[in-house]
C-alpha positions in Angstrom: -12.6 19.8 21.1 -12.7 18.4 17.6 -11.1 20.4 14.8 -12.3 20.9 11.3 -9.6 18.6 9.9 -10.7 15.9 12.3 -14.3 16.2 11.1 -13.2 16.1 7.5 -11.1 12.9 8.1 -14.0 11.2 9.8 -16.4 12.1 7.0 -13.9 10.8 4.4 -13.4 7.6 6.4 -17.2 7.1 6.6 -17.5 7.6 2.8 -14.7 5.1 2.1 -16.2 2.5 4.5 -19.6 2.9 2.8 -18.1 2.5 -0.7 -16.1 -0.5 0.4 -19.2 -2.2 2.0 -21.3 -1.5 -1.1 -18.6 -3.3 -3.2 -18.8 -6.5 -1.2 -21.6 -8.1 -3.2 -19.7 -7.6 -6.4 -16.5 -8.9 -4.9 -18.4 -12.0 -3.6 -19.7 -12.7 -7.2 -16.1 -12.5 -8.6 -14.8 -14.8 -5.8 -17.5 -17.3 -6.7 -16.0 -17.5 -10.2 -12.6 -18.0 -8.7 -13.9 -21.0 -6.7 -15.5 -22.4 -9.8 -12.2 -22.0 -11.7 -10.3 -23.9 -9.1 -12.9 -26.6 -8.8 -13.0 -27.1 -12.6 -9.3 -26.7 -13.1 -8.0 -29.1 -10.5 -8.9 -32.8 -10.7 -8.0 -33.2 -7.1 -10.7 -30.7 -5.9 -13.6 -32.8 -4.6 -15.9 -29.8 -3.8 -16.2 -26.1 -3.9 -16.1 -26.2 -0.1 -12.7 -27.8 -0.2 -11.4 -25.0 -2.5 -12.7 -22.3 -0.1 -11.3 -24.0 3.1 -8.2 -25.8 2.0 -6.6 -24.0 -1.0 -4.0 -21.4 -0.1 -4.3 -19.7 -3.5 -8.0 -19.0 -2.9 -7.2 -17.5 0.5 -4.7 -15.2 -1.1 -7.0 -14.3 -4.0 -9.8 -13.5 -1.5 -7.5 -11.1 0.4 -6.2 -9.6 -2.8 -9.7 -8.9 -4.1 -10.7 -7.1 -0.9 -7.3 -5.2 -0.8 -7.6 -4.3 -4.5 -10.9 -2.5 -3.9 -9.4 -0.6 -1.0 -6.4 0.3 -3.2 -8.8 1.6 -5.9 -10.5 3.7 -3.2 -7.1 5.3 -2.5 -6.7 3.9 1.0 -3.0 4.1 1.9 -0.9 1.3 3.4 -3.7 -1.1 4.5 -4.1 -2.8 1.1 -0.3 -3.5 1.1 -0.5 -4.8 4.6 -3.3 -7.2 3.7 -1.5 -8.7 0.7 1.8 -9.0 2.5 -0.1 -10.9 5.2 -1.4 -13.2 2.6 2.2 -13.5 1.2 3.5 -14.5 4.6 0.8 -17.2 4.9 0.9 -18.7 1.5 4.1 -17.7 -0.3 1.9 -16.0 -3.0 2.8 -12.4 -3.6 0.1 -10.3 -5.4 0.3 -6.5 -5.3 -3.1 -4.9 -4.5 -2.7 -2.6 -7.5 -2.8 -5.5 -10.1 -6.0 -5.9 -12.1 -7.2 -9.6 -12.3 -10.3 -10.8 -14.2 -12.8 -13.4 -13.2 -12.3 -17.2 -13.0 -8.7 -16.8 -11.8 -6.9 -19.9 -10.5 -3.4 -20.4 -9.1 -2.6 -24.1 -8.9 -0.3 -25.0 -6.0 0.8 -21.4 -5.8 4.0 -21.2 -3.8 6.4 -18.6 -5.2 3.9 -16.8 -7.5 4.6 -13.1 -7.9 2.2 -10.7 -9.6 3.4 -7.1 -9.9 1.5 -3.8 -9.3 0.9 -2.9 -12.9 -0.1 -6.3 -14.2 -3.4 -6.7 -16.1 -4.7 -10.2 -16.2 -7.8 -11.2 -18.2 -10.5 -13.8 -17.5 -10.1 -17.5 -17.2 -6.3 -17.4 -16.5 -4.5 -20.2 -14.7 -1.0 -19.9 -13.2 1.1 -22.6 -11.7 3.7 -22.3 -8.9 6.7 -20.2 -9.3 5.3 -17.9 -12.0 6.5 -14.4 -11.9 4.7 -11.6 -13.7 7.3 -9.0 -13.0 9.4 -6.0 -14.2 12.2 -6.3 -16.7 13.9 -3.1 -15.7 13.3 0.1 -13.7 13.4 3.6 -15.1 15.8 6.0 -13.4 16.0 9.7 -13.2 19.1 11.8 -14.0 20.4 11.1 -10.5 20.0 7.4 -10.7 16.9 7.3 -8.5 14.1 4.9 -9.3 11.1 6.6 -11.0 8.0 5.7 -9.2 4.9 4.5 -11.1 4.8 3.7 -14.8 3.9 0.4 -16.5 6.4 -2.2 -15.4 4.6 -5.5 -15.5 3.1 -7.6 -18.3 -0.5 -7.9 -19.6 -2.0 -11.4 -19.8 -5.0 -12.0 -22.0 -8.0 -14.2 -21.5 -7.9 -18.0 -21.4 -4.1 -18.2 -20.8 -2.2 -20.9 -18.9 1.3 -20.2 -17.6 3.1 -23.3 -16.3 5.5 -23.6 -13.3 8.6 -21.5 -12.9 8.0 -19.2 -15.9 9.0 -15.5 -15.5 7.1 -13.2 -17.8 8.6 -9.8 -17.6 8.2 -6.2 -18.8 5.6 -3.5 -19.0 5.4 -3.8 -22.8 5.0 -7.6 -22.8 1.5 -8.8 -23.8 0.4 -12.5 -23.7 -2.3 -12.9 -26.3 -5.6 -14.6 -25.6 -5.6 -18.4 -25.6 -1.9 -18.7 -25.2 0.0 -21.4 -23.3 3.4 -20.6 -21.7 5.5 -23.6 -20.8 7.3 -24.3 -17.6 10.5 -22.4 -16.9 10.2 -20.3 -20.1 11.9 -16.9 -19.7 9.7 -14.5 -21.6 10.4 -10.8 -22.1 8.5 -10.1 -25.4 4.9 -10.2 -26.5 3.3 -13.3 -28.1 0.2 -13.2 -30.3 -3.1 -14.9 -29.4 -3.1 -18.7 -29.5 0.7 -19.0 -29.0 2.4 -22.0 -27.5 5.8 -21.1 -26.0 8.0 -23.7 -24.5 11.7 -24.6 -24.0 13.1 -26.8 -26.8 14.8 -29.9 -25.5 
């Protein structure tokens, strides 16, 4: 005999599934912008079909966008399992809690890490080995990590971050239209239109 809790769980599951299914057309539209960003952003891309079928970054972004919606709906564990599966396949690690705008492109991709509390604008391009990560972790009086809180950077619109650049910290903001050079270690905010690179 079914109990009241079982009925409540089934109803909640049905509501979540319906909300997720209703989100698919919007997710599809955003993924279409990601395909376009890859096609326009990589001179080696011969067609949109090639991007969809042969680009590991697009595979990861697709899984991320589906997982992110489930994360927003409060579904436990499954969104993390999805993005970790993509991580195993491609070497690209995107937490399902990150917020990523339209026309997102990761070129090559291996070794990219995007943390849970990242906010990424529209028309952003990352290269391999970029880390959008935490600078430090808050601890309580007993030395235990404090869960939650803003730990990862914000990246504005129309930003390019080149290979091997770690951008760290929850209070770090990359302004719109900025270019961050390869292997730059960045732990502070930069205004819009900045060009940051290692001096030779």
